[in-house]
Each structure stands twice: as C-alpha cells, then as structure tokens.
MDAnalysis code that builds the backbone (N, CA, C; Angstrom):
import MDAnalysis as mda
import numpy as np

u = mda.Universe.empty(414, n_residues=138, atom_resindex=np.repeat(np.arange(138), 3), trajectory=True)
u.add_TopologyAttr("name", ["N", "CA", "C"] * 138)
u.add_TopologyAttr("resid", np.arange(1, 139))
u.add_TopologyAttr("resname", ["UNK", "UNK", "UNK", "UNK", "UNK", "UNK", "UNK", "UNK", "UNK", "UNK", "UNK", "UNK", "UNK", "UNK", "UNK", "UNK", "UNK", "UNK", "UNK", "UNK", "UNK", "UNK", "UNK", "UNK", "UNK", "UNK", "UNK", "UNK", "UNK", "UNK", "UNK", "UNK", "UNK", "UNK", "UNK", "UNK", "UNK", "UNK", "UNK", "UNK", "UNK", "UNK", "UNK", "UNK", "UNK", "UNK", "UNK", "UNK", "UNK", "UNK", "UNK", "UNK", "UNK", "UNK", "UNK", "UNK", "UNK", "UNK", "UNK", "UNK", "UNK", "UNK", "UNK", "UNK", "UNK", "UNK", "UNK", "UNK", "UNK", "UNK", "UNK", "UNK", "UNK", "UNK", "UNK", "UNK", "UNK", "UNK", "UNK", "UNK", "UNK", "UNK", "UNK", "UNK", "UNK", "UNK", "UNK", "UNK", "UNK", "UNK", "UNK", "UNK", "UNK", "UNK", "UNK", "UNK", "UNK", "UNK", "UNK", "UNK", "UNK", "UNK", "UNK", "UNK", "UNK", "UNK", "UNK", "UNK", "UNK", "UNK", "UNK", "UNK", "UNK", "UNK", "UNK", "UNK", "UNK", "UNK", "UNK", "UNK", "UNK", "UNK", "UNK", "UNK", "UNK", "UNK", "UNK", "UNK", "UNK", "UNK", "UNK", "UNK", "UNK", "UNK", "UNK", "UNK", "UNK", "UNK"])
u.atoms.positions = np.array([
    [7.259, -75.946, -26.288],
    [8.191, -77.120, -26.885],
    [8.683, -75.853, -28.763],
    [7.990, -74.882, -28.744],
    [8.442, -74.589, -30.359],
    [9.354, -73.678, -29.506],
    [10.057, -73.081, -28.732],
    [10.644, -72.583, -28.081],
    [12.378, -73.323, -28.716],
    [12.338, -74.697, -28.302],
    [13.369, -75.118, -28.719],
    [13.602, -76.607, -29.817],
    [12.274, -76.458, -31.064],
    [12.224, -76.879, -32.035],
    [13.858, -76.844, -33.053],
    [13.855, -75.571, -33.000],
    [15.317, -74.902, -33.170],
    [16.142, -75.656, -33.561],
    [15.957, -76.234, -31.798],
    [17.658, -76.848, -31.804],
    [17.785, -78.870, -32.131],
    [16.777, -79.075, -33.106],
    [16.097, -80.418, -33.004],
    [17.153, -80.889, -33.299],
    [17.804, -80.865, -33.689],
    [19.473, -81.669, -34.473],
    [20.753, -81.900, -32.046],
    [20.699, -80.920, -32.229],
    [21.034, -80.550, -31.410],
    [20.624, -81.911, -29.984],
    [19.671, -81.367, -29.539],
    [19.097, -82.252, -28.231],
    [18.519, -83.971, -28.925],
    [18.501, -84.309, -29.626],
    [18.715, -85.339, -31.052],
    [20.215, -85.947, -30.566],
    [20.844, -85.077, -30.751],
    [22.224, -85.900, -30.313],
    [23.101, -86.318, -28.967],
    [22.131, -84.828, -28.016],
    [22.394, -85.957, -26.736],
    [21.498, -86.584, -26.342],
    [20.665, -87.103, -26.539],
    [19.590, -88.293, -26.910],
    [20.260, -89.792, -27.319],
    [20.880, -89.752, -27.994],
    [21.418, -90.245, -29.363],
    [22.900, -90.861, -28.304],
    [23.877, -89.991, -28.258],
    [24.786, -90.472, -26.860],
    [24.215, -91.449, -26.314],
    [23.526, -90.572, -25.692],
    [22.739, -90.744, -24.556],
    [22.322, -92.509, -24.424],
    [21.907, -92.479, -25.665],
    [21.476, -94.285, -26.082],
    [23.153, -95.419, -26.068],
    [23.040, -94.233, -27.373],
    [24.763, -95.479, -26.839],
    [25.574, -95.457, -25.761],
    [25.468, -94.681, -24.301],
    [26.277, -95.377, -23.520],
    [24.949, -95.931, -23.103],
    [24.224, -96.109, -23.112],
    [23.670, -97.328, -22.234],
    [23.151, -98.204, -23.334],
    [23.402, -98.793, -24.513],
    [24.096, -100.242, -25.492],
    [24.711, -100.458, -24.732],
    [25.950, -100.030, -24.864],
    [27.191, -100.439, -24.332],
    [27.705, -100.971, -23.272],
    [26.969, -100.415, -21.835],
    [27.111, -101.273, -20.706],
    [26.380, -102.963, -20.735],
    [25.455, -103.060, -20.898],
    [25.315, -103.920, -20.910],
    [26.401, -105.346, -21.788],
    [27.029, -104.698, -22.460],
    [27.766, -104.802, -23.389],
    [29.573, -105.509, -23.234],
    [29.781, -104.336, -22.691],
    [30.933, -104.285, -21.911],
    [30.878, -105.223, -20.710],
    [30.353, -104.860, -19.889],
    [28.819, -105.863, -18.962],
    [30.097, -107.681, -18.601],
    [29.078, -107.766, -20.275],
    [29.738, -108.907, -20.918],
    [30.217, -109.473, -20.291],
    [31.165, -109.252, -21.694],
    [32.501, -108.839, -22.394],
    [33.903, -109.147, -20.873],
    [32.855, -108.051, -19.226],
    [34.176, -108.771, -18.739],
    [33.350, -109.820, -17.745],
    [32.252, -109.916, -17.871],
    [32.113, -110.923, -16.872],
    [32.522, -113.109, -17.516],
    [32.253, -112.160, -19.290],
    [33.301, -113.587, -20.073],
    [34.460, -113.886, -19.118],
    [35.432, -112.971, -19.266],
    [36.240, -113.047, -18.146],
    [36.562, -113.678, -17.455],
    [35.043, -113.350, -16.136],
    [36.259, -114.545, -14.948],
    [35.558, -113.041, -14.709],
    [35.704, -111.350, -15.060],
    [35.742, -110.606, -13.908],
    [34.208, -110.018, -12.950],
    [34.759, -109.634, -11.585],
    [33.391, -108.931, -10.876],
    [32.910, -108.310, -10.933],
    [32.214, -108.017, -10.944],
    [30.805, -106.360, -11.370],
    [31.856, -105.349, -10.935],
    [32.053, -104.591, -12.171],
    [32.888, -102.895, -11.122],
    [34.154, -102.508, -11.469],
    [34.897, -104.703, -11.922],
    [36.549, -104.765, -12.015],
    [36.273, -104.207, -13.302],
    [37.855, -104.154, -13.844],
    [37.922, -103.408, -15.016],
    [39.038, -104.836, -15.747],
    [39.208, -104.868, -17.282],
    [40.235, -105.356, -17.573],
    [41.790, -105.799, -17.682],
    [42.343, -106.326, -17.581],
    [43.996, -105.581, -17.459],
    [44.295, -104.886, -18.751],
    [45.350, -103.748, -18.401],
    [45.250, -103.163, -20.050],
    [45.887, -103.198, -20.877],
    [45.333, -104.370, -21.710],
    [45.886, -105.044, -22.407],
    [44.386, -104.357, -23.955],
    [45.537, -103.445, -24.832],
    [44.418, -102.622, -26.270],
    [44.137, -103.996, -27.017],
    [44.953, -105.367, -27.046],
    [44.754, -106.491, -28.094],
    [43.231, -107.401, -27.708],
    [43.007, -107.158, -26.419],
    [42.345, -107.434, -25.546],
    [40.655, -106.435, -25.424],
    [39.891, -107.214, -26.363],
    [38.780, -106.594, -26.987],
    [38.021, -106.180, -25.745],
    [37.847, -106.440, -25.228],
    [36.739, -106.482, -23.651],
    [37.459, -105.235, -22.272],
    [38.940, -105.120, -22.895],
    [39.703, -104.518, -22.892],
    [38.995, -103.199, -23.189],
    [39.109, -102.945, -24.966],
    [38.876, -101.844, -25.526],
    [37.008, -101.704, -25.219],
    [36.399, -102.395, -25.342],
    [34.323, -102.656, -25.441],
    [34.506, -101.538, -23.530],
    [35.077, -102.244, -22.726],
    [35.566, -101.532, -21.151],
    [35.936, -100.040, -21.746],
    [37.362, -99.848, -22.214],
    [37.617, -97.828, -22.495],
    [36.968, -97.272, -23.229],
    [36.224, -98.334, -24.788],
    [34.960, -96.904, -24.428],
    [34.109, -96.680, -24.197],
    [33.194, -97.929, -23.652],
    [32.080, -97.495, -22.266],
    [31.792, -96.423, -21.611],
    [33.401, -96.755, -20.370],
    [34.034, -95.796, -20.104],
    [34.180, -94.171, -19.996],
    [34.981, -94.499, -21.879],
    [35.259, -92.684, -21.901],
    [33.491, -92.407, -22.459],
    [32.711, -92.282, -22.676],
    [31.374, -92.722, -23.356],
    [31.107, -91.657, -22.093],
    [30.742, -92.532, -20.754],
    [30.259, -91.664, -19.425],
    [30.767, -90.520, -19.069],
    [32.430, -90.340, -19.225],
    [34.029, -89.639, -18.787],
    [33.511, -87.992, -19.773],
    [32.689, -88.659, -20.540],
    [32.284, -87.504, -21.648],
    [30.852, -86.942, -22.172],
    [30.169, -88.271, -21.152],
    [28.712, -87.650, -21.781],
    [28.348, -86.268, -20.327],
    [28.761, -86.549, -19.559],
    [27.783, -85.168, -18.696],
    [28.457, -84.102, -19.385],
    [30.112, -83.865, -19.741],
    [30.334, -82.167, -20.381],
    [29.192, -81.763, -21.780],
    [29.640, -82.979, -22.383],
    [28.488, -82.979, -23.864],
    [26.674, -82.744, -23.483],
    [26.264, -83.407, -22.234],
    [25.240, -82.932, -21.907],
    [24.427, -81.071, -21.663],
    [26.321, -80.801, -20.144],
    [26.263, -79.218, -20.426],
    [26.061, -78.517, -20.992],
    [27.099, -78.688, -21.594],
    [27.951, -77.311, -22.103],
    [26.434, -77.853, -23.916],
    [25.819, -78.783, -23.953],
    [25.068, -78.399, -25.023],
    [24.083, -77.629, -24.140],
    [23.356, -78.274, -23.487],
    [21.975, -78.048, -22.587],
    [22.395, -76.195, -22.547],
    [23.524, -76.116, -22.028],
    [23.451, -75.109, -21.545],
    [23.322, -73.285, -22.739],
    [24.303, -74.269, -23.785],
    [24.155, -73.410, -24.882],
    [22.515, -73.057, -25.793],
    [21.911, -74.510, -25.477],
    [20.418, -74.076, -26.038],
    [19.825, -73.123, -24.914],
    [19.808, -73.159, -23.910],
    [18.974, -72.701, -23.002],
    [19.420, -71.291, -23.436],
    [21.070, -70.510, -23.584],
    [21.264, -69.109, -22.985],
    [21.335, -68.491, -24.461],
    [20.938, -69.541, -25.154],
    [19.889, -69.100, -26.984],
    [20.315, -68.835, -27.746],
    [21.483, -69.220, -27.608],
    [23.376, -69.691, -28.950],
    [22.151, -70.085, -29.708],
    [23.384, -69.467, -31.202],
    [22.388, -69.557, -32.593],
    [22.287, -70.733, -33.203],
    [21.102, -72.006, -32.995],
    [20.564, -73.074, -33.189],
    [21.447, -73.684, -34.489],
    [21.567, -72.246, -35.326],
    [22.846, -72.777, -36.294],
    [24.141, -73.671, -35.373],
    [24.552, -73.075, -34.530],
    [25.666, -73.969, -34.190],
    [25.779, -75.064, -33.381],
    [24.515, -74.967, -32.786],
    [24.896, -76.023, -31.161],
    [24.494, -76.935, -32.367],
    [23.095, -77.141, -33.140],
    [23.616, -77.789, -33.901],
    [23.809, -78.285, -34.883],
    [25.298, -78.191, -35.395],
    [26.132, -77.754, -35.915],
    [27.572, -78.891, -35.351],
    [27.768, -78.059, -34.149],
    [28.909, -78.909, -33.358],
    [28.570, -79.616, -31.876],
    [26.994, -80.014, -31.894],
    [26.197, -80.940, -31.566],
    [26.561, -81.724, -31.937],
    [26.309, -81.513, -33.119],
    [26.129, -82.862, -34.077],
    [27.537, -83.660, -34.560],
    [28.194, -82.405, -35.035],
    [29.670, -83.042, -35.118],
    [30.583, -83.802, -34.123],
    [30.436, -83.147, -32.459],
    [30.435, -84.153, -31.677],
    [30.403, -84.934, -31.506],
    [28.713, -86.081, -32.099],
    [28.329, -87.212, -31.325],
    [29.113, -87.626, -33.201],
    [29.270, -87.291, -34.853],
    [29.730, -87.905, -34.933],
    [31.375, -88.480, -35.130],
    [31.718, -88.140, -34.876],
    [33.589, -87.986, -34.375],
    [33.311, -89.168, -32.974],
    [32.687, -88.540, -31.660],
    [32.066, -89.694, -31.155],
    [31.853, -91.329, -31.542],
    [30.837, -91.013, -32.350],
    [30.222, -92.349, -33.106],
    [31.824, -92.981, -33.802],
    [32.366, -92.139, -34.453],
    [33.556, -92.744, -34.843],
    [34.844, -92.613, -33.834],
    [35.084, -92.809, -32.573],
    [36.098, -92.608, -31.409],
    [35.986, -93.892, -31.166],
    [34.189, -94.706, -30.465],
    [34.322, -94.620, -31.290],
    [33.991, -96.675, -31.895],
    [33.978, -96.582, -32.909],
    [33.786, -97.483, -33.521],
    [35.976, -97.731, -33.683],
    [36.306, -96.579, -33.787],
    [37.689, -96.759, -33.339],
    [38.495, -97.785, -32.336],
    [37.698, -96.835, -30.902],
    [37.915, -98.133, -29.662],
    [37.449, -98.923, -29.610],
    [36.614, -99.475, -30.133],
    [36.342, -100.974, -30.053],
    [37.085, -102.109, -31.099],
    [36.927, -101.200, -32.021],
    [37.921, -102.422, -33.667],
    [39.412, -102.061, -32.868],
    [39.578, -101.083, -31.790],
    [41.547, -101.401, -31.904],
    [42.371, -100.858, -32.863],
    [41.882, -100.014, -33.938],
    [41.850, -99.186, -35.499],
    [43.625, -98.170, -34.179],
    [44.526, -98.425, -35.268],
    [45.944, -97.555, -35.128],
    [46.180, -97.896, -33.339],
    [46.635, -97.011, -32.950],
    [48.196, -97.440, -31.474],
    [46.831, -97.230, -31.057],
    [46.856, -97.227, -28.922],
    [46.452, -96.660, -27.966],
    [46.565, -95.816, -28.028],
    [47.276, -94.830, -27.818],
    [47.892, -93.589, -27.585],
    [47.960, -92.354, -28.461],
    [47.446, -93.124, -29.937],
    [48.020, -92.290, -30.572],
    [46.842, -91.822, -31.756],
    [47.153, -90.644, -33.029],
    [46.249, -91.236, -34.707],
    [44.377, -91.341, -34.727],
    [44.035, -91.632, -35.572],
    [42.182, -91.548, -35.161],
    [42.165, -91.391, -34.050],
    [42.131, -92.563, -32.727],
    [41.437, -92.024, -32.040],
    [41.777, -91.156, -31.729],
    [42.750, -89.769, -31.277],
    [42.735, -88.535, -31.267],
    [42.506, -87.884, -31.684],
    [42.665, -88.331, -33.332],
    [42.347, -87.143, -33.407],
    [40.380, -86.624, -33.668],
    [39.599, -88.174, -33.451],
    [38.297, -88.181, -33.434],
    [37.612, -87.319, -31.820],
    [39.333, -87.468, -30.483],
    [38.029, -87.396, -29.307],
    [38.828, -85.722, -29.302],
    [39.529, -85.226, -29.804],
    [40.233, -83.984, -30.210],
    [38.659, -83.107, -30.951],
    [38.496, -83.570, -32.555],
    [37.449, -82.909, -32.742],
    [36.238, -82.805, -31.778],
    [35.600, -83.552, -31.400],
    [34.911, -83.893, -30.386],
    [34.410, -83.254, -29.293],
    [36.163, -82.868, -28.645],
    [36.236, -81.828, -27.429],
    [36.292, -80.728, -27.943],
    [36.936, -80.696, -28.921],
    [37.283, -78.206, -29.053],
    [35.196, -79.294, -29.670],
    [34.481, -78.975, -30.426],
    [32.709, -78.827, -30.384],
    [32.157, -78.148, -28.714],
    [32.678, -79.647, -27.590],
    [32.523, -79.551, -26.569],
    [32.227, -77.251, -26.179],
    [34.080, -77.812, -26.242],
    [34.736, -75.841, -26.281],
    [33.981, -75.303, -26.068],
    [33.856, -75.379, -28.185],
    [33.432, -74.378, -28.943],
    [31.775, -74.199, -27.898],
    [30.714, -74.999, -28.235],
    [29.451, -74.820, -27.518],
    [29.311, -73.782, -26.171],
    [30.678, -74.318, -25.375],
    [30.900, -73.864, -24.040],
    [31.015, -72.588, -23.775],
    [32.245, -72.444, -24.736],
    [32.066, -70.871, -24.620],
    [31.373, -70.377, -25.191],
    [30.868, -70.573, -26.273],
    [29.036, -69.517, -27.252],
    [28.182, -69.579, -25.991],
    [27.874, -70.451, -24.713],
    [26.873, -70.114, -23.695],
    [27.183, -69.185, -22.388],
    [28.881, -69.529, -22.049],
    [29.121, -68.963, -21.585],
    [28.899, -66.603, -22.034],
    [29.400, -66.646, -23.475],
    [29.974, -65.350, -23.535],
    [28.095, -64.414, -23.591],
    [27.094, -65.971, -24.515],
    [25.828, -64.990, -24.143],
    [24.538, -65.229, -22.575],
    [25.721, -65.633, -22.131],
    [25.462, -65.924, -20.415],
    [25.789, -64.540, -19.799],
    [26.829, -63.417, -20.218],
    [26.587, -62.379, -20.245],
    [26.831, -60.968, -21.003],
])
C-alpha cells in the first residue's frame, strides 16, 4: 500500500465526496417526503424551494461522482505526479463543497453566478486529471 500513500489527499477527497453524497441521500429523501412526494419523485423546479435545491444538490453530486472517481483513480493508477493529483483532486473537492453550500442555501441565481463558477472549477480539475491520466497512459 506504500505505492498509493503519496496520493493520500486524492484518495481522501474521493472518500469525502462519496460520504457527502451518501449523507445527502436521506436528507433529500426526507425533504421530498415532507412535501408528500412518492419515492423517486422530484420536487417542482422551483429554486426558491429548499427541497428542490437539496434534491438538485444531491442529484448533481451523484451525476458528478462517477467521473470524479474515474479520473482520480485513473490518474493514480497511471502514476501521474502525486503533487498534481492531490492538488487537483483537493481543489475539485473544495469547489464541490462550495457548490453544495451555494446550491442548498440558494445563493445567487439558479443558472449563473457562484454556483456556476464552483462547477467550472471542479470540472476543470477533473478534465486536467483525465488528460494527465491519458498522457501517462501513452
């Protein structure tokens, strides 16, 4: 396991992001249940509704998590510089956490602003890790 020790921050960021999504799941379900929605149903698309925002934050996380895990693990397995993998994975995690707070609290406009900025930062970090993993593969 010493082989992966240098990637400690990156591995921890994957675990933290996964745990956050797991924790959000029951809160999203409870918020929907309090509105009388059936399991699997989505709240009406109303950004002023906290249940909608919580559900979107949860769904957005579940949509992003597979790509985040894939590029982070690929970069680790391909031996990309631990410095860059740890840095990019950590920045992506912090951006996702900020996005989560912005999403749940309803800060800014629904389609622009701080939420979009945090999304792009995390996205760019994931793209960079993915490209680095591809370069290392060839």
